[in-house]
C-alpha positions in Angstrom: 8.1 28.5 -1.3 4.7 27.4 -2.4 4.0 23.6 -2.4 1.0 21.7 -3.8 0.4 18.2 -2.5 -1.8 16.4 -5.0 -3.8 13.7 -3.3 -4.1 13.3 0.5 -3.9 9.6 1.1 -1.1 8.0 3.1 1.6 9.4 0.9 0.0 12.8 0.7 -0.1 12.9 4.5 3.5 11.9 4.7 4.4 14.6 2.3 2.5 17.2 4.4 4.3 16.1 7.6 7.7 16.3 5.8 7.3 19.7 4.1 5.2 21.3 6.9 8.1 23.6 8.1 7.3 27.2 7.2 6.3 26.4 3.6 3.1 27.5 2.1 1.3 24.2 1.5 -1.9 23.7 -0.4 -3.5 20.3 -0.4 -5.3 19.4 -3.7 -7.7 16.5 -3.7 -10.7 15.4 -5.7 -12.6 14.6 -2.5 -14.5 17.7 -1.5 -15.4 16.3 1.9 -11.8 15.6 2.9 -10.8 16.2 6.5 -7.6 18.3 6.6 -5.2 19.7 9.2 -6.5 22.9 10.8 -5.5 26.1 8.9 -4.1 24.4 5.8 -4.9 25.8 2.4 -6.8 23.5 0.1 -8.2 23.0 -3.4 -10.9 20.3 -3.2 -13.4 18.9 -5.6 -13.6 19.0 -9.4 -11.1 22.0 -9.7 -8.5 20.4 -7.5 -5.9 20.7 -10.2 -6.5 24.4 -11.0 -3.7 27.0 -10.9 -0.8 24.5 -10.6 1.5 26.9 -12.4 1.4 29.1 -9.2 3.3 26.5 -7.2 7.1 26.0 -6.9 6.9 22.3 -6.0 4.1 19.9 -6.9 4.2 16.6 -4.9 2.3 13.9 -6.9 0.7 11.1 -5.0 0.9 7.7 -6.6 -2.8 7.4 -7.7 -2.4 10.6 -9.8 -1.1 10.0 -13.3 1.4 12.6 -14.5 -0.8 12.9 -17.6 -3.5 14.4 -15.4 -1.1 17.2 -14.4 -0.1 17.8 -18.0 -3.8 17.9 -19.0 -4.4 20.5 -16.3 -1.4 22.7 -16.7 0.7 21.8 -19.8 3.8 19.7 -20.3 6.1 22.3 -18.7 4.5 21.6 -15.3 6.4 18.3 -15.0 9.6 20.2 -14.3 8.0 21.2 -10.9 6.7 17.7 -10.1 8.3 15.4 -7.5 7.0 12.5 -5.3 7.6 10.8 -2.0 9.9 8.3 -3.6 12.0 10.9 -5.5 12.4 13.1 -2.4 13.3 10.1 -0.2 16.0 8.9 -2.6 17.4 12.4 -2.8 17.8 12.9 1.0 18.1 9.4 2.5 21.2 9.2 4.7 22.1 5.7 3.5 23.0 4.5 0.1 22.1 0.9 1.1 18.7 1.1 -0.6 17.0 -1.9 -2.2 14.0 -1.2 -4.4 11.7 -4.0 -5.3 9.1 -4.0 -8.2 7.2 -6.4 -10.3 3.6 -7.3 -10.7 3.0 -9.7 -7.8 5.2 -10.8 -4.9 6.6 -7.4 -4.1 5.4 -7.3 -0.6 6.4 -10.8 0.3 9.8 -10.5 -1.3 10.5 -7.1 0.3 9.5 -8.3 3.7 11.6 -11.5 3.3 14.6 -9.4 2.2 14.2 -7.3 5.4 13.9 -10.4 7.6 17.0 -12.0 6.0 19.1 -8.9 6.4 18.0 -8.5 10.1 18.9 -12.1 10.7 22.3 -11.2 9.3 22.8 -8.4 11.8 21.7 -5.5 9.7 19.5 -2.6 10.8 16.7 -2.5 8.3 13.8 0.0 7.4 11.0 -1.4 5.3 8.4 0.7 3.5 7.3 2.3 0.3 4.1 0.7 -1.1 4.0 -1.6 1.9 2.8 0.0 5.0 5.0 3.0 5.7 5.4 5.8 3.1 9.0 6.4 2.2 9.2 9.9 3.7 7.8 8.6 7.1 10.8 6.2 7.3 13.1 9.2 7.8 11.5 9.7 11.2 13.2 6.6 12.5 16.6 8.2 12.2 18.2 6.2 9.4 21.9 5.9 9.7 24.5 5.7 6.9 25.1 2.0 7.7 21.4 1.1 7.8 19.5 -0.7 5.0 16.3 0.5 3.4 14.0 -1.9 1.5 11.3 -0.2 -0.6 8.4 -2.0 -2.3 7.6 0.2 -5.3 4.6 0.1 -7.6 4.5 1.4 -11.2 2.5 4.4 -9.9 5.4 5.4 -7.7 8.0 4.7 -10.4 6.5 6.3 -13.5 8.4 9.6 -12.9 11.4 8.4 -10.9 14.5 10.5 -11.3 17.1 8.3 -9.6 17.6 4.6 -8.9 18.7 2.7 -5.8 22.0 0.8 -5.4 20.1 -2.5 -5.6 17.0 -2.7 -7.9 14.9 -5.9 -8.1 12.3 -6.9 -10.7 10.1 -9.9 -10.1 7.7 -11.4 -12.6 5.9 -8.9 -14.7 2.4 -9.4 -16.2 -0.3 -7.0 -17.5 -1.8 -5.1 -14.6 -3.2 -1.6 -13.8 -4.2 -1.1 -17.5 -7.1 1.0 -16.2 -4.4 3.5 -15.1 -1.6 3.1 -17.6 -2.2 3.8 -21.3 -1.1 0.3 -22.2 1.2 -2.5 -21.2 4.2 -0.7 -22.7 3.8 2.2 -20.4 3.4 -0.1 -17.5 6.8 -1.8 -18.4 8.4 1.6 -19.0 7.4 2.7 -15.5 9.1 -0.4 -14.0 12.2 0.3 -16.0 12.6 3.7 -14.2 13.8 1.8 -11.1 16.8 0.6 -13.2 17.5 3.2 -15.8 19.3 5.7 -13.5 21.6 3.1 -11.9 25.4 3.5 -12.2 27.9 0.8 -13.3 28.6 -0.1 -9.7 24.9 -0.8 -8.9 23.2 -4.2 -9.1 20.1 -5.1 -11.1 18.4 -8.3 -10.0 15.8 -9.9 -12.2 13.7 -13.1 -12.8 15.7 -15.0 -15.4 12.7 -17.1 -16.6 10.6 -14.0 -17.4 11.3 -12.1 -20.6 9.7 -8.9 -19.4 11.5 -8.9 -16.1 14.7 -9.4 -18.1 13.9 -6.5 -20.4 13.1 -4.2 -17.4 16.5 -5.0 -15.8 18.3 -4.5 -19.1 17.6 -0.7 -18.7 20.3 -0.7 -16.1 24.0 -0.1 -16.9 24.9 -1.9 -13.6 25.7 -5.5 -12.9 22.9 -7.8 -14.1 22.2 -10.5 -11.6 19.5 -13.1 -12.4 17.7 -15.3 -10.0 16.2 -18.7 -10.7 19.4 -19.5 -12.4 23.1 -19.2 -11.5 24.8 -17.1 -10.2 21.6 -16.2 -8.3 19.6 -18.4 -6.0 17.7 -21.2 -7.8 15.7 -24.4 -7.1 17.6 -27.6 -7.9 16.4 -31.1 -7.0 13.7 -29.7 -4.7 16.2 -27.6 -2.8 16.9 -23.8 -2.6 20.5 -23.4 -3.7 23.0 -20.5 -4.0 26.7 -20.6 -4.7 26.4 -24.5 -4.7 25.2 -24.4 -1.1 21.9 -26.0 -0.2 19.9 -23.6 2.1 16.9 -25.7 2.6 14.5 -28.1 0.9 11.4 -26.6 -0.8 9.1 -28.7 1.4 10.6 -26.9 4.4 9.4 -23.5 3.2 6.4 -22.1 5.0 5.3 -20.0 2.0 2.7 -21.9 0.0 2.9 -22.5 -3.8 5.7 -22.9 -6.4 5.3 -19.2 -7.3 6.7 -18.3 -3.8 9.9 -20.2 -4.7 10.5 -17.3 -7.1 10.1 -14.8 -4.2 12.4 -16.8 -2.0 15.1 -17.0 -4.7 14.8 -13.3 -5.4 15.2 -12.3 -1.7 18.0 -14.8 -1.2 19.9 -13.5 -4.3 19.7 -9.9 -2.9 20.7 -10.6 0.6 23.5 -13.0 -0.3 25.3 -9.9 -1.6 25.4 -8.5 2.0 25.3 -11.5 4.4 26.1 -15.1 3.9 25.1 -16.5 7.4 23.9 -19.9 6.3 22.2 -20.8 9.6 20.4 -17.5 10.0 19.3 -17.6 6.3 17.9 -21.1 6.7 16.1 -20.2 9.9 14.3 -17.3 8.2 13.4 -19.2 5.0 11.9 -22.2 7.0 9.9 -20.0 9.3 8.6 -17.1 7.3 4.9 -17.8 6.5 4.1 -14.7 4.5 1.9 -11.6 4.8 -1.8 -11.3 5.5 -4.2 -12.0 2.6 -1.5 -13.8 0.6 -2.6 -17.5 0.6 -3.3 -17.1 4.3 -4.8 -20.1 6.1 -8.0 -19.2 7.9 -9.4 -22.4 9.4 -10.3 -26.0 8.9 -14.0 -26.7 9.3 -15.6 -30.1 8.7 -12.6 -31.2 6.7 -12.6 -28.1 4.4 -9.7 -25.7 4.6 -10.3 -22.0 3.9 -7.5 -19.8 2.4 -7.5 -16.0 2.1 -5.7 -14.7 -1.0 -7.5 -11.3 -1.2 -4.3 -9.5 -2.1 -4.3 -11.4 -5.4 -6.2 -9.1 -7.8 -5.2 -10.3 -11.2 -5.8 -13.5 -13.2 -2.2 -14.4 -12.9 -2.3 -14.4 -9.1 -5.5 -16.5 -9.1 -3.8 -19.0 -11.4 -0.8 -19.5 -9.1 -3.1 -19.7 -6.1 -5.1 -22.5 -7.6 -1.9 -24.2 -8.6 -0.6 -24.1 -5.0 -3.2 -26.8 -4.0 -3.6 -30.3 -5.4 -6.9 -30.8 -3.6 -10.3 -30.1 -5.2 -11.2 -26.5 -4.9 -14.1 -24.1 -4.6 -12.7 -20.8 -5.8 -14.3 -17.3 -5.4 -13.7 -15.2 -8.5 -14.8 -11.7 -9.5 -14.8 -8.1 -8.5 -14.1 -4.8 -10.2 -12.3 -4.5 -13.6 -8.6 -4.0 -14.0 -8.6 -4.4 -17.8 -7.6 -8.0 -17.7 -8.5 -11.0 -19.9 -9.8 -14.2 -18.3 -9.1 -16.7 -21.0 -6.0 -18.2 -19.4 -7.7 -18.2 -16.0 -10.5 -20.3 -17.4 -8.1 -22.9 -18.8 -6.4 -23.2 -15.4 -9.8 -23.6 -13.7 -10.4 -26.6 -15.8 -6.9 -28.0 -15.2 -6.8 -27.4 -11.5 -9.5 -29.6 -10.2 -12.0 -26.8 -9.4 -15.2 -28.3 -8.1 -17.1 -25.0 -8.3 -16.4 -21.3 -9.1 -18.3 -18.8 -7.0 -18.6 -15.7 -9.2 -19.0 -12.2 -7.6 -19.1 -8.6 -8.5 -19.3 -6.6 -11.7 -16.8 -8.9 -13.5 -18.8 -12.1 -12.7 -20.4 -12.1 -16.2 -17.1 -11.7 -18.0 -15.5 -14.5 -16.0 -18.7 -16.7 -16.6 -18.4 -16.1 -20.4 -14.7 -17.1 -20.4 -15.5 -20.2 -18.3 -18.3 -21.2 -20.7 -16.2 -20.6 -23.7 -13.6 -23.0 -22.2 -16.3 -25.6 -21.5 -16.6 -25.2 -17.7 -20.1 -24.8 -16.3 -19.7 -25.6 -12.6 -20.2 -22.0 -11.4 -22.7 -20.2 -9.3 -23.4 -16.5 -8.5 -22.2 -15.7 -5.0 -24.5 -12.8 -4.0 -23.8 -9.2 -2.9 -22.4 -9.7 0.7 -19.5 -11.7 2.1 -21.9 -13.7 4.2 -23.7 -14.8 1.0 -20.5 -15.5 -0.8 -19.0 -17.6 2.0 -22.2 -19.5 2.5 -22.4 -20.4 -1.2 -18.8 -21.6 -1.1 -19.4 -23.7 2.1 -22.4 -25.4 0.5 -20.4 -26.2 -2.6 -17.4 -27.7 -0.8 -16.9 -31.3 0.4 -14.5 -32.8 3.0 -11.0 -32.7 1.7 -11.6 -29.6 -0.4 -10.0 -26.1 -0.3 -12.1 -23.0 -0.3 -10.0 -20.3 -1.9 -10.7 -16.6 -2.0 -8.5 -15.5 -5.0 -10.7 -13.3 -7.1 -8.5 -12.3 -10.1 -10.1 -8.9 -9.8 -9.9 -5.7 -7.8 -12.4 -5.2 -5.0 -13.8 -1.7 -5.4 -17.4 -2.8 -6.4 -18.4 -4.7 -3.3 -15.7 -3.7 -0.9 -13.5 -0.7 0.1 -10.3 -2.4 -0.9 -8.6 -5.8 -0.8 -7.9 -5.5 2.9 -11.6 -4.9 3.6 -12.5 -7.9 1.4 -9.9 -10.0 3.1 -10.9 -9.0 6.6 -14.6 -9.7 5.8 -13.7 -13.1 4.4 -11.7 -14.1 7.4 -14.2 -12.9 10.0 -17.1 -14.5 8.1 -15.3 -17.9 7.8 -14.4 -17.8 11.5 -18.1 -17.4 12.3 -19.2 -20.5 10.2 -20.7 -23.4 12.1 
C-alpha cells in the first residue's frame, strides 16, 4: 500500500510513526530543506502535491486545506484522504471520547475536563490540537474503560467522517479567515464534530452563543446547554449545577469572566460521568490555567505583567482587557488573520487603557481603528520584544497592568505564539 503524508509537522510525524510498518510511505512537504527519517521517500518543494493519484491513502495534515488537494489532483482525490483525527476515531479502543471545539478556550476547557475526570477516578488521555497528536495517544495503551479528551481545531474537523460520543462547542467567533473561504466554511467545519453523532450521543454547547447553538444543532444526539440549566451555570456569583453550589466565582483561579464559560462547559461535561462534589470543587478552585493564557509573570514597582500570547484574535484581547479593572497598558498587533478591529477599539476606550503599544504588520490597521474611535494614546513598540516591553514599562504607572494580548497572530516578528510568549516572559523577568 502506498501512503502519502501531506505535511511533516507534529501530526505528519505522528502519522509516519503510526503507518511506518511495511507500507510505502512518501512524505510530501512544501519545505524543500526538511529533515526526514533516513531512507524515506519524499516530494519536497513547489511540486510536493504532484502525482497524488498514485497513492492509496493520503494523510492530510491540519494546515493543508482539502481544497489544495483538489486543486492538485481533482475532486476524486478526496476519497483517498484521511487524517490523524479520522484514523484515531476509527481505531481508538475506547468509545469514551470527548471532542472539544470552539474559537477560544478549547485548550483550557479540554485540560480542565481531563483534570476533573481524573479527580473523579477516571484514567484520561488528553491530546489533539493540544500537545500530543491523536495518533500518538495510542502508544499509551488506551483501554476500553479509559477516557480520551481531544481539543480539535477547524483545520482538523473540516473533513471529519465520524463524531465522538461527547462533542462540545464553546463560543464561536470569526477566526482563521485567511485559511477558510469564509465564516460559513469555518462554522461548517466545526459542525463536523457533531454531524455524525448518533441519537445516544451528547452535544454540549454554549447556550448564550447563537453560533455555538447552531453548530450543536447539527447533531441528532441529546442537546445539552451550559450557562443555563440543565448544564452548569453561574448564579448569584456561584458555579451551580443540578441546584448544587460547587464554588463561588471569586474562588476560581482562572482569571476573567470569560473563563466562567470554560468552567461551566467542563463541569457540564464531567458531571455526566462523575459527581464527586468535593473532588470537583478542589479542581475548580485550584486550576490556574495554561501557559500564555492570562498568565501572571511578575509584579515590578507596583505594575503587574500578564502574558496572554495565546490570544490571537480581537475577541480574546477584548475578554483579556475586561478581566482587569485596573488601568492597563496593552500590547496589540502582529500578523493578519483577516479580522476587524472596530469592536476592539471600542473596548480599548471602555476598559481604562492608559496606552496601547502597537506592534507588527497590523499596527497601522489597529491604529486606524483606534483613531476612528477617538483613542489616541498609542505608541509604536518597535521590532524586538526588548523594545516592546521597555515601551510598555515606560508607559505604565504603579497600580497598572501590562497586558500582552495582541489580537493578532505572531508570524511577522516571532516564530509562533509560544515564541512570542516565551520572549515576553523572559524579557519581563529581566526588567529592573
